[in-house]
N, C-alpha and C positions, 0 to 999 in steps of 0.2 A: 503496500498498497506507500503510496505516496501522496506529496501537497502540487498543486502545479503552481503555482502565483503567477501573475499573468498584467502586465500593466508598464510602467515607464519605471524607463531607465537613464536618466539622464547626469550631469555633473553642471553647478552651481558654481558660478564667477563672481563673486564675489568684492568688489575694489570700496574706497572709507572713500570720501573727499573733502577736505580740512572745512571750504569753505562754505554760500550758497549757493545754487544752482539760481538760483530769481538777480542775487547782482550781475551775475553775465547777459540776466538777457531783456531784451529792449522786446517791452510787444508791440509795439506798430510794428517792429519788426521780425514776428514769429517768423511768419511767411517767407523769409530769407535764411535762417539759423544756422547758420555754422557753431560750431563750438568745439571747444575740446576742455577736458578739467584734466589737471592733473591731482595723478589721486597718489593717497601715501602709502600704502598697502593690496591687499591682492592673496586672497582667500580661494581655495581650488576645493570646493568639498564635492562628497563621493552625495548622490543622492539621485531620488527616482523613489515612487511612490513600493516599488512589488522589490528594487533594489532593497531599500530599505527592510519593507517586511521578513526579507528576506531573508537580509543580515540580524533582524532578533530570534528569529524563527532554527538558524543556524548556532548563533550565540542557548537557543537557549539548550540545541542538544541535537534536532533537530538536521536534516538536510533532504532540504525544500527544492522545490529545480523552478527556478525563473526561466520563467515563458513571457518573449519582448525583441522587439528589434533595438539595433546601435551600429554600431558603423565598423571601418575597423581600425578605429584612434580606441575600442573598450582594449585591448590587452592589458593592460597593468586593472586598468578593473577588476576583467575579470581573475587579473592573480586575486586582488585583494579578495575576491566574495568569498573565495572559491579556496580562499587559507583558515575565512569563518565560519566554513561548513555548504558552503551555498553548489547544487550542481545547475553549470551554466552550460551544460554542454549543447541544453537547448533552445538554445541564444539565437535568432538570426540577425546574423549579418552582411549588413550592408553592403553593396558591392558601390558605392553611388556618395552614398547617405554622410558623414557625422553623427555620431549617438547626443541625440536630442541634450540641447546648451539654455539655462539660464548664466544673462548674464546682464548683471546688479552694479548697480552703482549708487550708495547716501550720501546725499550730504550733512555737515556736521547738525541740524533744523529737521532730522530723516525724510525729508525729500527722499522720491526716489526716484530714480531710471532705467527703465528695463528692459531689457528684450529677451526673447523665448523664442531658441530654432528650433521645431518641433524633428525635423531633421528626418532619422531614420521609423521613428516612433511609428511614421505614418504606409512603412510598412509590416507593419506587429497584422494584417488584416490578410498577414498570405502563410502563416503561420495557421498547422491545422494538430488539433493534441493529440488524436486518437493516435498515432506514432508518435506522443514522447506518450503515453498510459501502454502505449506496448515496450518500449526502453523501459521503462521506471517501474510498470504494474499498476494496477486498477488504482487512480484518484482514491483517497477518504474526503479531500474536498479541490477546491479546480476555485479559487478566487481573484474573479476577476472585475481590477481592481484602472485609474484612470488610466485609459491609454488614446490609443489612434479609435476615432466611434468607430469604423469599421472594423477593425481585429476587437473590440469589442463585444457590443451586435452579433460578430463570429463565432467567435468562442462564447458565445451563453446564446445561440441555435443550436450550438454540436454538443453541447452539455445534457440541455433537453432529450438529443436525438438517442445520443447515446448513454444517460439517463447516469453523467457522473453529476455527482451530488455539488452547486455552487452556491459561492457567498457572492453575492451583488456589494459592489465596492464603487459604486460610481461616483461618488469623492464631486473633486474639480469641475468634470463635466457636467454637474446638474446646474451649473452658472449658466451654464451658455449650453444647452441643449434643451429640445421640447423634447414635448410629448412623445410624440413621433423615434425618440430616439430614449427616452427614460423607463415607458411600458414596457418596453420587453428583453432590457437588461434588469424589469423588477420580479418578471413574473414568472414563478416557478422557481427562487432563489429553497433555497437551504435556510441560508440567512441571508437578513439584509441585515449592512451597518452603513447608519450615517450619525452627523451630532444631531442636534436640534433645530439652527435654522436652516439643515442640510432635509430631515423630515417635512418642515414647512415644504421647501421647494416642491419632494417629490410630490404630496396629496397637490400642491397647485399649479404644476404641470402637467400632471397626470388625466392631474381632476378625478383621483380616485379618492375616497373617507378612508382616511384615517385604518376602520374600520376592515375597511376593502383593502385597502394597501395587506393590513393583516390577512386575510383569504388565500388572496395568493398566494405570502410566503410561510416556512413553518415559524422564521423565528425573525424579530425584529430588533436590532442593539443600535441602538438611541446611547450615542456618549455626550455627554453632560457637562464638561468641562471639567474643574473645580467643583462639581455635584456629585462627580463621579459616573454610571451606565445607567444605564435600564434596561428591563428585556424583557422583550414583550412578545406573548405564544396568542390565538385566540384560544375563547375562552377559559384563560388561569390567569390567575394574579400578575402583576407585574416585582418580578424582583430588580433589585435596586442596588448593586451595591456601593460607598460612599469610597470620595477617591482618598489615596496616601497621604493622609495629613502628612505637616510641617513639611514642606515641598520651598525649596527656594530656588525659583523662577526662575529661569534666563534665558530663553530660546526656547520658543515650544516649536518650530518645523519639529515635522519630523514624528512630536508625538503621535496623534490615531495613529502611523505605521507600525508602531512600537506595540501600541493595545492590542494593536489587529494580531502582531503577531505570537503573541500572548495568547490573548484572545484560541488564536487558533493550533499549538501547542499543549495548550489543559484539552483540547478535544479531543486533539492526537490519541494524547494519557488514554484519554475519556474521564477522563473527569466532570465534573460536572457545569451546569451554565456558572451558577453562578460564580464556581474557582476561574472558570476560568476568562469574567471579569475579573474575580481579584488579581489575579495572574498579569494579566492584560495592560489594568493600574498600576502597578508595580513594574511594569516593564518601563511601561512610559513615563515614568519616574526617570527613570535614568538618564530618558532623552531632553525630556523639560531643563535639567538642570546640569548642562552644560551645552555648549555652541556644539552643533555639526549636528546629522539626524543618522550616523555609525561608531564613533567615535567609543564610545562607555565601553566595559570590558564586567564584568559578571564574575565575585567572586561570590561561590557558597554560603558561605559564615556570612560576610557581610547583608545578603539580597534574601538567607532566611528570615535572620533576626527584624531586617523593615519586613518582610510582608508577618513576622509574627505580631508586630507591633503594633502593622496595622491589620488584622484581620484576625488576631483572636492563634492558636496553640493550633489547631483544630489545621487550619491551612495550610502556617508550618508544617507540617507533617503527613498535608496532604501531595506535595509538588517534592519534597524532600527524597521520597526515593527516582524520579522524575533529576534530578540533577546531577547528574557522574560526570556530564564534562567538566562540569564545575575545578577552577583549580579552589585552590584552600580549603 
């Protein structure tokens, strides 16, 4: 059995300008704009939702299969992921396009000028899931995260046809997609994951009520930020799990991806939904407390102590047998 994680793979190029963009802009000349800014630093970070989730799963001792499209420039990133337990053998490598890239400059007032190049991501629609399943075994779950929209639709349709349990995680695509895109991405999902704002986008854009969404999925996981997580199933009382307390938040990017990794890992281990939400919240803390989506390391003693402090001794005892790959 295996975990197939489909979605974006990207690199982030982040720069800081010590002044203010506004000091270099002439309002009545914006139609002729041609400016450059001398930046203080450049940080190149690994990213992309699917890659972030795979990194988290790999750190928890699983071997997820990354399903996405990249460019020839993926070699170093591939090596990094493989060192952290990720199966990259089914990644599609474009012959003509670079890996997706986010290039962003922030000024001293936190104004931002940014560009996103999807690049090879547009070739995700060429990936078929069955050859991957034939190679690694029938999937426990196929998570379908934000990616090329045509690729997302193809993966979702194939999951329904072949009977693969899939996790619908449309995330950022909800803001850009319409009901014609969103409805087929959700319908028939074993698990739907969204944050609270995205849950409103789902109902407004699909035209389905909250209850009608629950008619079409088995489980709806709604993350609530600092308020934790709510898990809903048709005809059952919601399961509410609090967030981990005493968190020193530094940077929120990638927090949702870490939650998904912890949640899926727990389900793969055979734990219940409450335990899965607890593990997801716990792993998310390791991302939010530092800069970068794949910069954390997990120590067994510290991880279990933090789990016990947040959710009790029974919760820590439930995950302890599965942390065989952790150091210390």
